[in-house]
Every structure is written in structure tokens, then in C-alpha cells.
N, C-alpha and C positions, 0 to 999 in steps of 0.2 A: 492871429491864431497860429500856433506852431503847425507847420506842414510836415509832410512825410520825412524829409531829411532831419528836421529838428527832433521829431519823435524817435527816429532811428538812432540819432546821437545819444539821446537820453537812454534808450533801450540798451545800447552798448555799455554805457556807464553803469547802469543798474545791474546788468548781467555780470560784470566784473566784480561788483561789490556784494551782490546778494546770493548768487547761486551757491548752494551748499550750506547756507546760513539758516538758522532756526529763528523764527519770530517769537521771542520770549514774552514781549508785551506789545499791545496795540492800544493806542489812546486816540479817541475821537473827541474833538473839542466843539463840535456842533452836530446837529441832527442830519446834515447832508450838505451837498453842494448844489449842482443843478437839479438833482433828484435826491430824495432821502436816502441815507445809507441803509443797507439791509439791517433789520433789527438785530440779527445775531452775528453781524460781521466780526465783531471783536472776538466772540467765542469761536467762530469758524476759523479764524486765522491764527489765533494764539497757539503756540506750540507746533506750528506747521513748518516744515523744511521747504525751502524754495528750490525747485528742481530745474527751472528754466525761465527765462524772460524773453517773450516773443513780442512781435508787433503784427497787428492786423489793421491795415489802413492807418489811422491816427490813434488807434487804441493800443495800450500796453497790456499784454496778457501775461500774468505771472503765474506759472504752474507751481502748485504746492503738492505735498503729500496728501494722500486720501483722495486724489483725483479732483481737487478743487482748482479753480482759476480765479485769481484776483484781477479784475479788470480796472484799469485806470486810464482816464482821458484827461489831458491837460487843459482842455477848454481854451480860454483866451489868454490866461496868465498863470497857469499852474506850473510848478517846478518842484523838483526834489533836491534837497540838500543832503549830502552824505557827510556824516560826522564820524571821524575815526575814533577808535577806542582811546587813543592817546589824547584826543581833543576833548572828550566828554567830561573828564574831571574838572576842566577849567570852568565849566558852567554849573558845577554841582551846587555851588553856593548861591547861584542866582535864583531868586524867587520866581515861581510860576503860579498861574491861576487856572481855573477851568477854561478860560478863554484866551490865555496868553501862554506861550511856551517860554522856556528859559534860554532858548537858542536864538533869540531875536537878533543878537549881534551878528550872527551868521546869515540868518534867513531874511532879515529886514523887517520893517514895520513894527519893531519892538516885539515881535512874536505874536502880533494881534491876528495875523492871517495864517498861522500855522495850524491847519485844521486836522491833519493826521500825523501821528508820530509812531514810528516802528522801532522797537529795540530788538537787537539780535544777540545771539549767544556768544559772539566774540566781543561784546561790549560796545559795538558800533550802534549808531542811531541814524535813521532816515526821517526827514521831516518834509511833509508835503505842504507847500505854501501856495495860496491862491487868493489874491486880493479881490478878484471879480467873482469868484465862486461859480464859474461856468464849467468847472471840471466835473467828472463823473467817477464814481467808485461803485463797484458791484462785485459780488461773489457768486459763482455758479459752478455746477459740475462740468468737468471737461467733456463728458459724454453728451452734454446738452449744448455744446458750443454752436453747432450748426443751426440750432433753432433759437439761439439767444437773440432777443428782439433788436438789440443794437448792432448785431453782426450779420444776421441772416440775409439782409438785402444787399450786402456789399458786392461790388464788382471785382474784377481781377486785380492782383497786385501788379503794378507797372514794371517792376524789376524782376518778375518771375516769368510766368508763361503767357504774358500779354503779347500778342502779335498784331501786325497790321491787318491780317485777315480777320482776327477776332474783333479788332476795332471797326473794320468795314461792316461786319455783321451787325454790330451794335449801332452803327451810324445810319443804316438803311431806314428811310422814312422819317428821319429826324430833320425838321426844318429849323430848329433852334440854332443860334449862332454857335460855331465850334468852340468858342471860349466858354460859353455856358455849358456845353456838353462835357468839356474837360473837367469842369467843377462838379459834375454829377457823379456821386460816389457809386452809383449803379453802373456807370459806364467804365470807369477805372478809378481806383481808390488813391487817395493821398496827394493828388495833384491840386494844390490850392492856388490861390490867386497869383501869387508871386511867380511860381514856376510855370503856370499856364501862360502867362504873358511872355516869359523868357523863351519857352519852347516854341510858341507861335512865331516869335520874332526870328528865331534861329531857322525856322522852316519857311520863312517868307510867306506865311499865311495870315491873311487879315482875320482878326478875332470875330469879325462880323460875318464871315463867310458862312452860308447855311451848311450845316453838318452834312446833309445828304449830297451836297455837291462834291464831296471828297470820296464818293463811291462810284465806281463805273456801273453801267447799266447791267452788266452780268454779275454784279455783287462783289467784284474784286476791288481792292483798295487802289486808289490813284497813287501816282508817284508822290504827290503832296502828302497824302495820308501816311504812306510808308515812311516818308521823311519825318513827319510829325511824331510818329511812334518812336522812331530812333532818337529824336531830339528830346522828347519827354524823358526817356531813359537816361540820356547823356546829362541833361541838366540836373536831374535828381542825383545821379552818381557823383557829379562834380560837387554838388552842395553837401552831400554826405561826407565826402572826403575832407571838406574844410569845416564841418560842424554846423551846417545850416546857415540861416541868415541872422543878421544882427537886429532885425526890426522888433519893435514892441518890447515885451518883457521876457523873451526867450533867453534862457541860459542853459548850458549843459549842467550835469549834476555836480561838476566840480566848480561851478560858478563862472566858467569862462564863456564868453560870447562867441558865436560862430562868425565866420568871415566871408560867407558867400556874397553878402551884400556888396562887397568891394568889387564883385565881378558882374553886377547887374548891367545888362545891355540896354534895357528899356524901362524896367520897373522903377517908378518914382523918379524918372528923369525927364519930366515934362519940360518942353521947350529946349532940351539939350540936343546936341547933334547925334544923328544915328552913327554908331561906331563901326558899321560895316564898311569895309574898304570900297571906295568908289560910289557910295550911296548919296551922300550929301543931303540926306533928308533930315527932318526935325521931328523929334518925338512928341506925340500928342497924347492927351488923356481924354478918354471918353468914359461914360458910365454905362455899365451893363448889369442888369439885375441888382441895382443899387450898390455896385462895387466898381472901383476904379480899374480901368483897363488902359495899359500903356502900349503904344504901337508906333511904328514908323509907316505912315500911309504911302510913302514913296516905294518901299521895297516889300511891303506886305500887301498882297492882293487877294 
């Protein structure tokens, strides 16, 4: 599943292409993805001008005129392909059907999984492709964003006002492993499996350490928790700079893959050597909450 850096990379690409543009046509090729589409989504979005493209956790939030927000979640395999006005005529003679788009040469799968298509006033087209259909699309009023069911439970953004003290407050009383806590979107948003493993390794913290052991008796963060918060921020920033990871089906809106995978220290490196200077440990894989966790048991305690 795309994590925060991947979604932020997509957000940046959509922002550059969409802000200021008017959606002249919206086509839906099925009734929904993970959930049904709002019944009036086409009518709500058609004719609307895009004012901003934001991100909340792993959700893309597209602000339009009339105070509407178009919410999009990429799920496991969702992606947007942007087609420039000069490219569109090349596909004008290609036949399409209610279930297939004419842009399959660009989007893949012969257009069978192109579930949403947006046409803009400059002649450009954006196609949302999602083979596994775990994505989400919704439309709501911006004024109701704080009570939107998909968003209201979310914790702090890791790259904004999230601090070690805030993390300590949320860690108190939690006996679950710290890796599990990092994946809890109520604790902090956007830190998925890959970057949780990387941040814990950088912090020399075992993913199995009980969360409450990272808080002092007076409620202040330990040095380990302070370092972990710093490393979560650093690993996310580093991934954003290079466009996310190369795993699974993620690609940026221009079709290019990210390169953070080249810098993995532990993730997916089972039986490989620990790359920390002087460690000489071996990377192991364990399973936590049905997900693979990679660690060096020698330097992570």
C-alpha cells in the first residue's frame, strides 16, 4: 500500500497539473471501489474549478469551488495518469466501452481498470486506475471535514506539529509493541510498515519493545522515544525527496517509480548484513499483526 511519501509525491504532481483547472467532464466506469461512489458525484464535480490539492494521512483532498472536497485514497494499487492536451488526440480514434477506457496504452491493462476519468478545460485528462479496487472516492463539504467518518479519528501529521512530548502522551498505558503503535493511525498518521521498520532501526529500538517503556514515570519521553520521533520525520522526508519506494504498484503521476527502496537499511533485507558501522549483525524477519517486520536484533534493543 502506498505510504505517506508516495501519497505526498502524487499530491505534488496533481497539484501542479490540476490547480486552477475546471473539470468539464467526469466519467465513472463502475459503481464504486472499496465503497460505492456517491450517487451524485458526477453532478457534484462537473464544472467545478480545483482550488487546492491537500493530503491528510494517506488521503488526497482536492478542494473545489462551492466548498466541496473530493477525497481520493489510492488503496493498494491505485494511481493517477495525467495525459497532456497534446497527447489526447493520439487516442481519439481508439475505441472505448463502458468498462474500458481508450487510454489503456498509457494506463495499462488495456484500460480495463480505468475506473474514473476526469477531463479539464485545457484539454488534459486524468485517469484513475486501480486493478485491486481498494481505493476510495468521496465528495463532501469542506465545512464538514472534521466530522468526515474517514478522517475524524486520525492522529497528528508526523511532519507538522508532532513532537516527542505528544508521542509520550499517546504512549502512556500502551503495552502493545512500538511497531504496532506506529502503524496505528490514531497515534500518528501515514507511517506504514516500510518506514516504521526503517525508523525503528535508525533509532536502535526493537519493534517488539512495549510502547509504554518509552515513557518516563513522570510522563516525559525517554531519549529513545525522542530519537524515534526524529527518525520517523527524517526517514519520511528522505523518502519524499526521492519519490517514495519502488515496492508493489506505486508510481508517481508521471509514471516514474520512486527510488527510496535503494536506501532501505532493513526492510526486505532478511539474512542480509546490518549496514550500521561496527554492528556486524544479521537482519531478521518476524511477523507482527500479520505483517512482516525486519530488524537487526543485535543493535535494536
